[in-house]
N, CA, C, O and the ligand as a Tripos MOL2 file, in Angstrom:
@<TRIPOS>MOLECULE
protein
  261   259    66     0     0
PROTEIN
NO_CHARGES

@<TRIPOS>ATOM
      1 N          -2.0930   31.3260  -15.9530 N.3       1 MET1
      2 CA         -3.2410   32.2410  -16.1690 C.3       1 MET1
      3 C          -2.7120   33.5690  -16.7630 C.2       1 MET1
      4 O          -1.6690   34.0670  -16.3400 O.2       1 MET1
      5 N          -3.4070   34.1050  -17.6970 N.am      2 LYS2
      6 CA         -3.0120   35.3900  -18.3130 C.3       2 LYS2
      7 C          -3.1250   36.5430  -17.2460 C.2       2 LYS2
      8 O          -3.9500   36.5330  -16.3330 O.2       2 LYS2
      9 N          -2.2720   37.4620  -17.4510 N.am      3 GLU3
     10 CA         -2.3750   38.6300  -16.5780 C.3       3 GLU3
     11 C          -3.5710   39.5220  -17.0470 C.2       3 GLU3
     12 O          -4.0060   39.4670  -18.1970 O.2       3 GLU3
     13 N          -4.0320   40.2810  -16.1560 N.am      4 ASN4
     14 CA         -5.2050   41.1730  -16.4510 C.3       4 ASN4
     15 C          -6.5220   40.4180  -16.7330 C.2       4 ASN4
     16 O          -7.4680   40.9770  -17.2890 O.2       4 ASN4
     17 N          -6.5530   39.1970  -16.3540 N.am      5 GLN5
     18 CA         -7.7660   38.4400  -16.5350 C.3       5 GLN5
     19 C          -8.7380   38.9560  -15.5340 C.2       5 GLN5
     20 O          -8.4580   38.9950  -14.3360 O.2       5 GLN5
     21 N          -9.8960   39.3570  -16.0240 N.am      6 GLU6
     22 CA        -10.8780   39.8210  -15.1470 C.3       6 GLU6
     23 C         -11.8080   38.7290  -14.6510 C.2       6 GLU6
     24 O         -11.9900   37.7150  -15.3240 O.2       6 GLU6
     25 N         -12.4050   38.9300  -13.4670 N.am      7 CYS7
     26 CA        -13.4270   38.0390  -12.9150 C.3       7 CYS7
     27 C         -14.6020   38.0200  -13.9470 C.2       7 CYS7
     28 O         -14.9630   39.0370  -14.5390 O.2       7 CYS7
     29 N         -15.1730   36.7840  -14.1190 N.am      8 ASP8
     30 CA        -16.2490   36.6070  -15.0970 C.3       8 ASP8
     31 C         -17.6000   36.9390  -14.5420 C.2       8 ASP8
     32 O         -18.5790   36.9180  -15.2890 O.2       8 ASP8
     33 N         -17.7100   37.2500  -13.2510 N.am      9 VAL9
     34 CA        -18.9980   37.4970  -12.6560 C.3       9 VAL9
     35 C         -19.4930   38.8960  -13.1000 C.2       9 VAL9
     36 O         -18.7500   39.8770  -13.1320 O.2       9 VAL9
     37 N         -20.7300   38.9130  -13.4200 N.am     10 GLN10
     38 CA        -21.3430   40.1770  -13.9200 C.3      10 GLN10
     39 C         -21.1390   41.3310  -12.9040 C.2      10 GLN10
     40 O         -21.4280   41.2100  -11.7130 O.2      10 GLN10
     41 N         -20.6270   42.4500  -13.4490 N.am     11 GLY11
     42 CA        -20.4300   43.6140  -12.6170 C.3      11 GLY11
     43 C         -19.1490   43.6540  -11.7920 C.2      11 GLY11
     44 O         -18.8750   44.6410  -11.1090 O.2      11 GLY11
     45 N         -18.3800   42.5960  -11.8550 N.am     12 CYS12
     46 CA        -17.2020   42.5300  -11.0740 C.3      12 CYS12
     47 C         -15.9250   42.8930  -11.8940 C.2      12 CYS12
     48 O         -15.7260   42.4280  -13.0160 O.2      12 CYS12
     49 N         -15.1320   43.6920  -11.3110 N.am     13 LYS13
     50 CA        -13.9440   44.1750  -12.0650 C.3      13 LYS13
     51 C         -12.6480   43.7090  -11.4680 C.2      13 LYS13
     52 O         -11.5710   44.1270  -11.8930 O.2      13 LYS13
     53 N         -12.7480   42.8390  -10.4800 N.am     14 ASN14
     54 CA        -11.5560   42.4360   -9.7600 C.3      14 ASN14
     55 C         -10.6750   41.4970  -10.6930 C.2      14 ASN14
     56 O         -11.2070   40.8990  -11.6280 O.2      14 ASN14
     57 N          -9.3930   41.3860  -10.4350 N.am     15 PRO15
     58 CA         -8.6100   40.4520  -11.1880 C.3      15 PRO15
     59 C          -8.8980   39.0200  -10.7630 C.2      15 PRO15
     60 O          -9.0590   38.7370   -9.5760 O.2      15 PRO15
     61 N          -8.9610   38.1330  -11.7230 N.am     16 ALA16
     62 CA         -9.2720   36.7600  -11.4910 C.3      16 ALA16
     63 C          -8.1060   36.0120  -10.9010 C.2      16 ALA16
     64 O          -6.9720   36.2440  -11.3210 O.2      16 ALA16
     65 N          -8.3160   35.1530   -9.9760 N.am     17 VAL17
     66 CA         -7.2100   34.3920   -9.3140 C.3      17 VAL17
     67 C          -7.3910   32.8440   -9.5490 C.2      17 VAL17
     68 O          -6.4490   32.0570   -9.4550 O.2      17 VAL17
     69 N          -8.6300   32.4880   -9.8490 N.am     18 LYS18
     70 CA         -8.9560   31.0050  -10.0190 C.3      18 LYS18
     71 C          -9.8720   30.7790  -11.2020 C.2      18 LYS18
     72 O         -10.6490   31.6410  -11.6120 O.2      18 LYS18
     73 N          -9.7380   29.5550  -11.7350 N.am     19 THR19
     74 CA        -10.6420   29.1030  -12.7510 C.3      19 THR19
     75 C         -11.4190   27.9850  -12.2290 C.2      19 THR19
     76 O         -10.9050   27.1080  -11.5350 O.2      19 THR19
     77 N         -12.7220   28.0070  -12.5730 N.am     20 VAL20
     78 CA        -13.6250   26.9220  -12.0870 C.3      20 VAL20
     79 C         -14.5380   26.5560  -13.2280 C.2      20 VAL20
     80 O         -14.6850   27.3310  -14.1730 O.2      20 VAL20
     81 N         -15.1590   25.3870  -13.1650 N.am     21 PRO21
     82 CA        -16.0680   24.9450  -14.2910 C.3      21 PRO21
     83 C         -17.2200   25.9930  -14.4700 C.2      21 PRO21
     84 O         -17.8900   26.3630  -13.5060 O.2      21 PRO21
     85 N         -17.4190   26.4460  -15.7220 N.am     22 GLY22
     86 CA        -18.3400   27.4370  -15.9780 C.3      22 GLY22
     87 C         -19.7570   27.1400  -15.5330 C.2      22 GLY22
     88 O         -20.4580   27.9940  -14.9890 O.2      22 GLY22
     89 N         -20.1770   25.8380  -15.7950 N.am     23 GLU23
     90 CA        -21.5350   25.4290  -15.4960 C.3      23 GLU23
     91 C         -21.7740   25.5360  -13.9710 C.2      23 GLU23
     92 O         -22.8510   25.9440  -13.5380 O.2      23 GLU23
     93 N         -20.7950   25.1800  -13.1940 N.am     24 LYS24
     94 CA        -20.9120   25.2120  -11.7300 C.3      24 LYS24
     95 C         -20.9840   26.7370  -11.3040 C.2      24 LYS24
     96 O         -21.8040   27.0730  -10.4500 O.2      24 LYS24
     97 N         -20.2040   27.5880  -11.8420 N.am     25 ALA25
     98 CA        -20.1410   28.9860  -11.5120 C.3      25 ALA25
     99 C         -21.4920   29.6250  -11.9000 C.2      25 ALA25
    100 O         -21.9930   30.5010  -11.1940 O.2      25 ALA25
    101 N         -22.0660   29.1840  -13.0130 N.am     26 ARG26
    102 CA        -23.3080   29.7750  -13.4760 C.3      26 ARG26
    103 C         -24.4490   29.4250  -12.5370 C.2      26 ARG26
    104 O         -25.4300   30.1670  -12.4980 O.2      26 ARG26
    105 N         -24.3800   28.3540  -11.7890 N.am     27 GLU27
    106 CA        -25.4560   28.0450  -10.8250 C.3      27 GLU27
    107 C         -25.4540   28.9730   -9.6700 C.2      27 GLU27
    108 O         -26.4870   29.1140   -9.0150 O.2      27 GLU27
    109 N         -24.3300   29.6380   -9.3620 N.am     28 ILE28
    110 CA        -24.2280   30.5310   -8.2510 C.3      28 ILE28
    111 C         -24.2110   31.9990   -8.6800 C.2      28 ILE28
    112 O         -24.8170   32.8480   -8.0270 O.2      28 ILE28
    113 N         -23.5070   32.2960   -9.7900 N.am     29 PHE29
    114 CA        -23.3800   33.7390  -10.1840 C.3      29 PHE29
    115 C         -23.9570   33.8970  -11.5350 C.2      29 PHE29
    116 O         -24.1300   32.9160  -12.2570 O.2      29 PHE29
    117 N         -24.2540   35.0770  -11.8940 N.am     30 SER30
    118 CA        -24.5200   35.3290  -13.3480 C.3      30 SER30
    119 C         -23.1710   35.8490  -13.9480 C.2      30 SER30
    120 O         -22.5350   36.7780  -13.4510 O.2      30 SER30
    121 N         -22.8070   35.1740  -15.0380 N.am     31 LEU31
    122 CA        -21.4770   35.4170  -15.6950 C.3      31 LEU31
    123 C         -21.6450   36.3550  -16.8630 C.2      31 LEU31
    124 O         -22.7150   36.5020  -17.4550 O.2      31 LEU31
    125 N         -20.5170   36.9860  -17.1610 N.am     32 LYS32
    126 CA        -20.5130   37.8910  -18.3290 C.3      32 LYS32
    127 C         -20.5720   37.0830  -19.6030 C.2      32 LYS32
    128 O         -21.2040   37.4880  -20.5790 O.2      32 LYS32
    129 N         -19.9050   35.9280  -19.5920 N.am     33 ASN33
    130 CA        -19.7380   35.1930  -20.8530 C.3      33 ASN33
    131 C         -20.2840   33.7900  -20.7630 C.2      33 ASN33
    132 O         -20.3860   33.2470  -19.6630 O.2      33 ASN33
    133 N         -20.6160   33.2200  -21.8080 N.am     34 GLU34
    134 CA        -20.9100   31.8030  -21.8940 C.3      34 GLU34
    135 C         -19.6930   31.0500  -22.0240 C.2      34 GLU34
    136 O         -19.2700   30.6910  -23.1230 O.2      34 GLU34
    137 N         -19.0890   30.7870  -20.8800 N.am     35 THR35
    138 CA        -17.7220   30.1640  -20.8030 C.3      35 THR35
    139 C         -17.7780   28.7950  -20.2050 C.2      35 THR35
    140 O         -18.6220   28.5220  -19.3510 O.2      35 THR35
    141 N         -16.9130   27.9410  -20.6260 N.am     36 ARG36
    142 CA        -16.8420   26.6090  -20.0540 C.3      36 ARG36
    143 C         -15.8890   26.7300  -18.7350 C.2      36 ARG36
    144 O         -16.0020   25.9520  -17.7880 O.2      36 ARG36
    145 N         -15.0030   27.7190  -18.7750 N.am     37 ARG37
    146 CA        -14.2090   27.9320  -17.5910 C.3      37 ARG37
    147 C         -14.3600   29.3300  -17.1520 C.2      37 ARG37
    148 O         -14.0580   30.2710  -17.8860 O.2      37 ARG37
    149 N         -14.8490   29.4800  -15.9000 N.am     38 ALA38
    150 CA        -15.1170   30.8190  -15.4170 C.3      38 ALA38
    151 C         -13.9300   31.2420  -14.5520 C.2      38 ALA38
    152 O         -13.4330   30.5030  -13.7020 O.2      38 ALA38
    153 N         -13.5040   32.4870  -14.8250 N.am     39 HIS39
    154 CA        -12.4270   33.0690  -14.0160 C.3      39 HIS39
    155 C         -13.0730   33.8010  -12.8700 C.2      39 HIS39
    156 O         -13.9800   34.6120  -13.0550 O.2      39 HIS39
    157 N         -12.5860   33.4970  -11.6660 N.am     40 LEU40
    158 CA        -13.1270   34.1440  -10.4930 C.3      40 LEU40
    159 C         -12.0750   34.9060   -9.7520 C.2      40 LEU40
    160 O         -10.9270   34.4730   -9.6490 O.2      40 LEU40
    161 N         -12.4740   36.0580   -9.2270 N.am     41 CYS41
    162 CA        -11.5920   36.8200   -8.3080 C.3      41 CYS41
    163 C         -11.5330   36.1510   -6.9430 C.2      41 CYS41
    164 O         -12.2420   35.1780   -6.6850 O.2      41 CYS41
    165 N         -10.7230   36.6540   -6.1160 N.am     42 LYS42
    166 CA        -10.5560   36.0940   -4.8070 C.3      42 LYS42
    167 C         -11.9180   36.0210   -3.9820 C.2      42 LYS42
    168 O         -12.2270   35.0060   -3.3590 O.2      42 LYS42
    169 N         -12.6400   37.0640   -4.0160 N.am     43 GLU43
    170 CA        -13.9380   37.0900   -3.2250 C.3      43 GLU43
    171 C         -14.9870   36.1880   -3.8190 C.2      43 GLU43
    172 O         -15.7510   35.5480   -3.0960 O.2      43 GLU43
    173 N         -15.0270   36.1340   -5.1230 N.am     44 HIS44
    174 CA        -16.0440   35.3390   -5.7030 C.3      44 HIS44
    175 C         -15.7000   33.8220   -5.6290 C.2      44 HIS44
    176 O         -16.5580   32.9400   -5.6230 O.2      44 HIS44
    177 N         -14.4530   33.6250   -5.5760 N.am     45 TYR45
    178 CA        -13.9560   32.2560   -5.4830 C.3      45 TYR45
    179 C         -14.2220   31.7430   -4.0750 C.2      45 TYR45
    180 O         -14.5520   30.5750   -3.8720 O.2      45 TYR45
    181 N         -14.0690   32.6450   -3.1050 N.am     46 LYS46
    182 CA        -14.3700   32.2980   -1.7190 C.3      46 LYS46
    183 C         -15.8450   31.9000   -1.5720 C.2      46 LYS46
    184 O         -16.2020   30.9140   -0.9270 O.2      46 LYS46
    185 N         -16.6660   32.7260   -2.2050 N.am     47 GLU47
    186 CA        -18.1100   32.4660   -2.1090 C.3      47 GLU47
    187 C         -18.5160   31.1980   -2.9200 C.2      47 GLU47
    188 O         -19.4210   30.4690   -2.5130 O.2      47 GLU47
    189 N         -17.8330   30.9450   -4.0780 N.am     48 PHE48
    190 CA        -17.9860   29.7730   -4.8380 C.3      48 PHE48
    191 C         -17.7040   28.5200   -3.9700 C.2      48 PHE48
    192 O         -18.4840   27.5690   -3.9190 O.2      48 PHE48
    193 N         -16.5420   28.5860   -3.2950 N.am     49 LYS49
    194 CA        -16.1390   27.4230   -2.4540 C.3      49 LYS49
    195 C         -17.1530   27.2230   -1.3720 C.2      49 LYS49
    196 O         -17.5620   26.0960   -1.0930 O.2      49 LYS49
    197 N         -17.5700   28.3210   -0.7490 N.am     50 LYS50
    198 CA        -18.5260   28.2390    0.3720 C.3      50 LYS50
    199 C         -19.7630   27.5370   -0.0660 C.2      50 LYS50
    200 O         -20.2440   26.6020    0.5740 O.2      50 LYS50
    201 N         -20.2880   28.0230   -1.2140 N.am     51 ARG51
    202 CA        -21.5440   27.4700   -1.7410 C.3      51 ARG51
    203 C         -21.4350   26.0640   -2.1840 C.2      51 ARG51
    204 O         -22.3730   25.3020   -1.9470 O.2      51 ARG51
    205 N         -20.3370   25.6280   -2.8300 N.am     52 THR52
    206 CA        -20.2200   24.2650   -3.2940 C.3      52 THR52
    207 C         -19.9990   23.3350   -2.0710 C.2      52 THR52
    208 O         -20.4050   22.1730   -2.0700 O.2      52 THR52
    209 N         -19.3500   23.8880   -1.0510 N.am     53 LYS53
    210 CA        -19.0890   23.0450    0.1150 C.3      53 LYS53
    211 C         -20.4430   22.8030    0.8860 C.2      53 LYS53
    212 O         -20.6840   21.7130    1.4060 O.2      53 LYS53
    213 N         -21.2760   23.8180    0.9330 N.am     54 LYS54
    214 CA        -22.6170   23.6240    1.5250 C.3      54 LYS54
    215 C         -23.3470   22.5780    0.7940 C.2      54 LYS54
    216 O         -23.9340   21.6800    1.3970 O.2      54 LYS54
    217 N         -23.3270   22.6670   -0.4970 N.am     55 GLU55
    218 CA        -24.0600   21.6120   -1.2790 C.3      55 GLU55
    219 C         -23.5960   20.1840   -0.9560 C.2      55 GLU55
    220 O         -24.3610   19.2230   -0.8700 O.2      55 GLU55
    221 N         -22.2720   20.1420   -0.7850 N.am     56 LYS56
    222 CA        -21.6750   18.7800   -0.5180 C.3      56 LYS56
    223 C         -22.1330   18.2640    0.9030 C.2      56 LYS56
    224 O         -22.3830   17.0840    1.1480 O.2      56 LYS56
    225 N         -22.2070   19.2750    1.7790 N.am     57 GLU57
    226 CA        -22.6270   18.8720    3.1390 C.3      57 GLU57
    227 C         -24.0380   18.4100    3.1640 C.2      57 GLU57
    228 O         -24.3600   17.4490    3.8630 O.2      57 GLU57
    229 N         -24.9070   19.0640    2.4200 N.am     58 ILE58
    230 CA        -26.2600   18.6550    2.3330 C.3      58 ILE58
    231 C         -26.3440   17.2400    1.7500 C.2      58 ILE58
    232 O         -27.0800   16.3900    2.2520 O.2      58 ILE58
    233 N         -25.5620   17.0020    0.6600 N.am     59 GLU59
    234 CA        -25.5640   15.6610    0.0240 C.3      59 GLU59
    235 C         -25.1600   14.6970    1.1030 C.2      59 GLU59
    236 O         -25.7850   13.6470    1.2570 O.2      59 GLU59
    237 N         -24.1830   15.0040    1.8160 N.am     60 ARG60
    238 CA        -23.6800   14.0190    2.7680 C.3      60 ARG60
    239 C         -24.6680   13.7450    3.8890 C.2      60 ARG60
    240 O         -24.8100   12.5940    4.3030 O.2      60 ARG60
    241 N         -25.3430   14.7440    4.3860 N.am     61 LEU61
    242 CA        -26.3530   14.5570    5.3620 C.3      61 LEU61
    243 C         -27.4600   13.6930    4.8180 C.2      61 LEU61
    244 O         -28.0030   12.8450    5.5270 O.2      61 LEU61
    245 N         -27.8000   13.9040    3.5540 N.am     62 GLY62
    246 CA        -28.8270   13.0890    2.9330 C.3      62 GLY62
    247 C         -28.4620   11.6360    2.8110 C.2      62 GLY62
    248 O         -29.3040   10.7410    2.8920 O.2      62 GLY62
    249 N         -27.1890   11.4310    2.6150 N.am     63 TRP63
    250 CA        -26.6400   10.1130    2.4680 C.3      63 TRP63
    251 C         -26.6190    9.3610    3.7810 C.2      63 TRP63
    252 O         -26.9150    8.1680    3.8350 O.2      63 TRP63
    253 N         -26.2670   10.0680    4.8320 N.am     64 VAL64
    254 CA        -26.1850    9.4900    6.1360 C.3      64 VAL64
    255 C         -27.6160    9.0160    6.6380 C.2      64 VAL64
    256 O         -27.7690    7.9560    7.2440 O.2      64 VAL64
    257 N         -28.5600    9.8130    6.3610 N.am     65 ARG65
    258 CA        -29.9670    9.3510    6.7410 C.3      65 ARG65
    259 C         -30.3600    8.2370    5.8310 C.2      65 ARG65
    260 O         -31.4620    7.7020    5.9500 O.2      65 ARG65
    261 ZN        -15.4090   38.7500   -8.8080 Zn       66 ZN66
@<TRIPOS>BOND
     1     1     2 1
     2     2     3 1
     3     3     4 2
     4     3     5 am
     5     5     6 1
     6     6     7 1
     7     7     8 2
     8     7     9 am
     9     9    10 1
    10    10    11 1
    11    11    12 2
    12    11    13 am
    13    13    14 1
    14    14    15 1
    15    15    16 2
    16    15    17 am
    17    17    18 1
    18    18    19 1
    19    19    20 2
    20    19    21 am
    21    21    22 1
    22    22    23 1
    23    23    24 2
    24    23    25 am
    25    25    26 1
    26    26    27 1
    27    27    28 2
    28    27    29 am
    29    29    30 1
    30    30    31 1
    31    31    32 2
    32    31    33 am
    33    33    34 1
    34    34    35 1
    35    35    36 2
    36    35    37 am
    37    37    38 1
    38    38    39 1
    39    39    40 2
    40    39    41 am
    41    41    42 1
    42    42    43 1
    43    43    44 2
    44    43    45 am
    45    45    46 1
    46    46    47 1
    47    47    48 2
    48    47    49 am
    49    49    50 1
    50    50    51 1
    51    51    52 2
    52    51    53 am
    53    53    54 1
    54    54    55 1
    55    55    56 2
    56    55    57 am
    57    57    58 1
    58    58    59 1
    59    59    60 2
    60    59    61 am
    61    61    62 1
    62    62    63 1
    63    63    64 2
    64    63    65 am
    65    65    66 1
    66    66    67 1
    67    67    68 2
    68    67    69 am
    69    69    70 1
    70    70    71 1
    71    71    72 2
    72    71    73 am
    73    73    74 1
    74    74    75 1
    75    75    76 2
    76    75    77 am
    77    77    78 1
    78    78    79 1
    79    79    80 2
    80    79    81 am
    81    81    82 1
    82    82    83 1
    83    83    84 2
    84    83    85 am
    85    85    86 1
    86    86    87 1
    87    87    88 2
    88    87    89 am
    89    89    90 1
    90    90    91 1
    91    91    92 2
    92    91    93 am
    93    93    94 1
    94    94    95 1
    95    95    96 2
    96    95    97 am
    97    97    98 1
    98    98    99 1
    99    99   100 2
   100    99   101 am
   101   101   102 1
   102   102   103 1
   103   103   104 2
   104   103   105 am
   105   105   106 1
   106   106   107 1
   107   107   108 2
   108   107   109 am
   109   109   110 1
   110   110   111 1
   111   111   112 2
   112   111   113 am
   113   113   114 1
   114   114   115 1
   115   115   116 2
   116   115   117 am
   117   117   118 1
   118   118   119 1
   119   119   120 2
   120   119   121 am
   121   121   122 1
   122   122   123 1
   123   123   124 2
   124   123   125 am
   125   125   126 1
   126   126   127 1
   127   127   128 2
   128   127   129 am
   129   129   130 1
   130   130   131 1
   131   131   132 2
   132   131   133 am
   133   133   134 1
   134   134   135 1
   135   135   136 2
   136   135   137 am
   137   137   138 1
   138   138   139 1
   139   139   140 2
   140   139   141 am
   141   141   142 1
   142   142   143 1
   143   143   144 2
   144   143   145 am
   145   145   146 1
   146   146   147 1
   147   147   148 2
   148   147   149 am
   149   149   150 1
   150   150   151 1
   151   151   152 2
   152   151   153 am
   153   153   154 1
   154   154   155 1
   155   155   156 2
   156   155   157 am
   157   157   158 1
   158   158   159 1
   159   159   160 2
   160   159   161 am
   161   161   162 1
   162   162   163 1
   163   163   164 2
   164   163   165 am
   165   165   166 1
   166   166   167 1
   167   167   168 2
   168   167   169 am
   169   169   170 1
   170   170   171 1
   171   171   172 2
   172   171   173 am
   173   173   174 1
   174   174   175 1
   175   175   176 2
   176   175   177 am
   177   177   178 1
   178   178   179 1
   179   179   180 2
   180   179   181 am
   181   181   182 1
   182   182   183 1
   183   183   184 2
   184   183   185 am
   185   185   186 1
   186   186   187 1
   187   187   188 2
   188   187   189 am
   189   189   190 1
   190   190   191 1
   191   191   192 2
   192   191   193 am
   193   193   194 1
   194   194   195 1
   195   195   196 2
   196   195   197 am
   197   197   198 1
   198   198   199 1
   199   199   200 2
   200   199   201 am
   201   201   202 1
   202   202   203 1
   203   203   204 2
   204   203   205 am
   205   205   206 1
   206   206   207 1
   207   207   208 2
   208   207   209 am
   209   209   210 1
   210   210   211 1
   211   211   212 2
   212   211   213 am
   213   213   214 1
   214   214   215 1
   215   215   216 2
   216   215   217 am
   217   217   218 1
   218   218   219 1
   219   219   220 2
   220   219   221 am
   221   221   222 1
   222   222   223 1
   223   223   224 2
   224   223   225 am
   225   225   226 1
   226   226   227 1
   227   227   228 2
   228   227   229 am
   229   229   230 1
   230   230   231 1
   231   231   232 2
   232   231   233 am
   233   233   234 1
   234   234   235 1
   235   235   236 2
   236   235   237 am
   237   237   238 1
   238   238   239 1
   239   239   240 2
   240   239   241 am
   241   241   242 1
   242   242   243 1
   243   243   244 2
   244   243   245 am
   245   245   246 1
   246   246   247 1
   247   247   248 2
   248   247   249 am
   249   249   250 1
   250   250   251 1
   251   251   252 2
   252   251   253 am
   253   253   254 1
   254   254   255 1
   255   255   256 2
   256   255   257 am
   257   257   258 1
   258   258   259 1
   259   259   260 2
@<TRIPOS>SUBSTRUCTURE
     1 MET1         2 RESIDUE 1 A MET
     2 LYS2         6 RESIDUE 1 A LYS
     3 GLU3        10 RESIDUE 1 A GLU
     4 ASN4        14 RESIDUE 1 A ASN
     5 GLN5        18 RESIDUE 1 A GLN
     6 GLU6        22 RESIDUE 1 A GLU
     7 CYS7        26 RESIDUE 1 A CYS
     8 ASP8        30 RESIDUE 1 A ASP
     9 VAL9        34 RESIDUE 1 A VAL
    10 GLN10       38 RESIDUE 1 A GLN
    11 GLY11       42 RESIDUE 1 A GLY
    12 CYS12       46 RESIDUE 1 A CYS
    13 LYS13       50 RESIDUE 1 A LYS
    14 ASN14       54 RESIDUE 1 A ASN
    15 PRO15       58 RESIDUE 1 A PRO
    16 ALA16       62 RESIDUE 1 A ALA
    17 VAL17       66 RESIDUE 1 A VAL
    18 LYS18       70 RESIDUE 1 A LYS
    19 THR19       74 RESIDUE 1 A THR
    20 VAL20       78 RESIDUE 1 A VAL
    21 PRO21       82 RESIDUE 1 A PRO
    22 GLY22       86 RESIDUE 1 A GLY
    23 GLU23       90 RESIDUE 1 A GLU
    24 LYS24       94 RESIDUE 1 A LYS
    25 ALA25       98 RESIDUE 1 A ALA
    26 ARG26      102 RESIDUE 1 A ARG
    27 GLU27      106 RESIDUE 1 A GLU
    28 ILE28      110 RESIDUE 1 A ILE
    29 PHE29      114 RESIDUE 1 A PHE
    30 SER30      118 RESIDUE 1 A SER
    31 LEU31      122 RESIDUE 1 A LEU
    32 LYS32      126 RESIDUE 1 A LYS
    33 ASN33      130 RESIDUE 1 A ASN
    34 GLU34      134 RESIDUE 1 A GLU
    35 THR35      138 RESIDUE 1 A THR
    36 ARG36      142 RESIDUE 1 A ARG
    37 ARG37      146 RESIDUE 1 A ARG
    38 ALA38      150 RESIDUE 1 A ALA
    39 HIS39      154 RESIDUE 1 A HIS
    40 LEU40      158 RESIDUE 1 A LEU
    41 CYS41      162 RESIDUE 1 A CYS
    42 LYS42      166 RESIDUE 1 A LYS
    43 GLU43      170 RESIDUE 1 A GLU
    44 HIS44      174 RESIDUE 1 A HIS
    45 TYR45      178 RESIDUE 1 A TYR
    46 LYS46      182 RESIDUE 1 A LYS
    47 GLU47      186 RESIDUE 1 A GLU
    48 PHE48      190 RESIDUE 1 A PHE
    49 LYS49      194 RESIDUE 1 A LYS
    50 LYS50      198 RESIDUE 1 A LYS
    51 ARG51      202 RESIDUE 1 A ARG
    52 THR52      206 RESIDUE 1 A THR
    53 LYS53      210 RESIDUE 1 A LYS
    54 LYS54      214 RESIDUE 1 A LYS
    55 GLU55      218 RESIDUE 1 A GLU
    56 LYS56      222 RESIDUE 1 A LYS
    57 GLU57      226 RESIDUE 1 A GLU
    58 ILE58      230 RESIDUE 1 A ILE
    59 GLU59      234 RESIDUE 1 A GLU
    60 ARG60      238 RESIDUE 1 A ARG
    61 LEU61      242 RESIDUE 1 A LEU
    62 GLY62      246 RESIDUE 1 A GLY
    63 TRP63      250 RESIDUE 1 A TRP
    64 VAL64      254 RESIDUE 1 A VAL
    65 ARG65      258 RESIDUE 1 A ARG
    66 ZN66       261 GROUP 0 **** ****
């Protein structure tokens, strides 16, 4: 990852630490760019993981029933 890459979330100026699929990130955040790969800072990545995990859990619960 390039240095000085900024988080792609609107209004966020933190340095990016992770890259995630843009379409997934767009479901959760509003992004600065129309990008296929969204760069996320530590905080936003944490939130991204939390949200995507929750979705998966809901799916799993639905499956079990
Ligand atoms: Zn951020």
